[in-house]
C-alpha positions in Angstrom: 22.0 -4.1 -3.8 22.3 -1.0 -2.2 20.5 0.7 -5.5 17.7 -1.5 -4.7 17.8 -0.7 -0.7 17.7 2.6 -1.7 14.8 2.4 -4.4 12.8 0.5 -1.7 13.6 3.2 1.2 12.3 5.7 -1.3 9.2 3.8 -2.0 8.6 3.2 1.9 9.1 7.0 2.5 6.5 7.8 0.0 4.1 5.2 1.2 4.4 6.5 4.9 3.8 10.1 3.7 0.9 8.9 1.8 -0.5 7.4 5.0 0.2 10.2 7.2 -1.9 12.2 4.8 -4.7 10.0 4.6 -4.8 9.2 8.2 -5.2 12.9 8.8 -7.7 13.3 6.1 -9.6 10.2 8.0 -9.3 12.0 11.5 -10.2 15.4 10.1 -13.2 14.0 8.6 -14.5 12.0 11.6 -13.9 15.3 13.7 -15.8 17.4 11.3 -18.8 14.8 11.3 -18.8 14.7 15.0 -19.2 18.8 15.2 -22.5 18.3 13.1 -25.8 16.9 13.8 -25.9 15.0 10.7 -27.5 11.8 10.5 -26.1 9.4 8.0 -29.4 7.6 7.6 -31.5 10.7 7.3 -29.5 13.6 6.1 -29.1 13.8 2.5 -25.1 14.5 2.7 -25.0 11.7 5.3 -24.3 9.1 2.6 -21.7 10.8 1.1 -19.9 11.2 4.4 -19.9 7.8 5.4 -19.0 6.9 1.7 -15.9 9.2 2.1 -14.9 7.9 5.4 -15.0 4.1 3.9 -12.9 5.2 0.8 -10.3 6.8 3.0 -10.2 3.8 5.3 -9.8 1.6 2.4 -7.0 3.4 1.2 -5.2 3.5 4.5 -5.3 -0.2 4.6 -4.2 -0.5 1.2 -1.1 1.8 1.9 -0.4 0.1 5.2 -0.2 -3.2 3.1 1.9 -1.9 0.7 4.6 -0.7 3.6 4.2 -4.1 4.9 5.4 -5.6 1.2 8.2 -3.0 0.9 9.4 -4.0 4.5 9.3 -7.4 3.4 11.3 -6.9 0.1 13.8 -5.0 2.4 14.0 -8.4 4.5 14.7 -10.3 1.6 17.3 -8.1 0.1 19.0 -8.5 3.5 18.7 -12.3 3.3 20.0 -12.3 -0.4 16.7 -13.5 -2.0 15.2 -10.2 -3.4 14.5 -10.5 -7.1 14.0 -14.4 -6.8 10.3 -15.8 -7.0 8.9 -16.9 -4.0 7.0 -19.6 -5.9 9.0 -21.1 -8.3 12.7 -19.6 -7.4 13.1 -18.1 -10.9 14.6 -14.8 -11.6 11.5 -11.8 -11.4 12.1 -9.8 -14.3 13.8 -6.4 -14.0 10.7 -4.6 -15.8 8.6 -6.2 -13.3 11.0 -5.4 -10.3 10.8 -1.6 -11.8 7.0 -1.5 -11.9 6.5 -3.4 -8.6 9.9 -3.1 -6.7 8.2 -5.4 -3.7 7.1 -8.1 -6.2 7.5 -11.6 -4.6 6.8 -13.4 -7.6 7.7 -13.8 -11.5 5.2 -12.7 -14.0 4.3 -16.5 -14.8 3.6 -17.1 -11.3 1.5 -14.2 -10.7 -0.7 -14.8 -13.5 -1.2 -18.3 -12.7 0.7 -19.9 -15.6 3.9 -20.6 -13.7 
């Protein structure tokens, strides 16, 4: 489980670095838009700025969710339940855990056939 814990810790650190980058991008974009008198509704570039802010906001939410999932996976490692499907209790395949280290369900349950 030390290898699993290490892999999840690396995954978490990478996600936090991505979150810091996205948060900085978002803050820079907001600050830049405050320094201009761009009117999103009437400025031809305004819709682009609003769209980009929205995109970055969605990515921030996605990365925060991923960090929470990795934290939950680390809790499962501590509890000794990591790698067991939360729905049916069978082992989650190694290939799935390699692809999605924070996976909570086996392939069958994730696809709805389990």
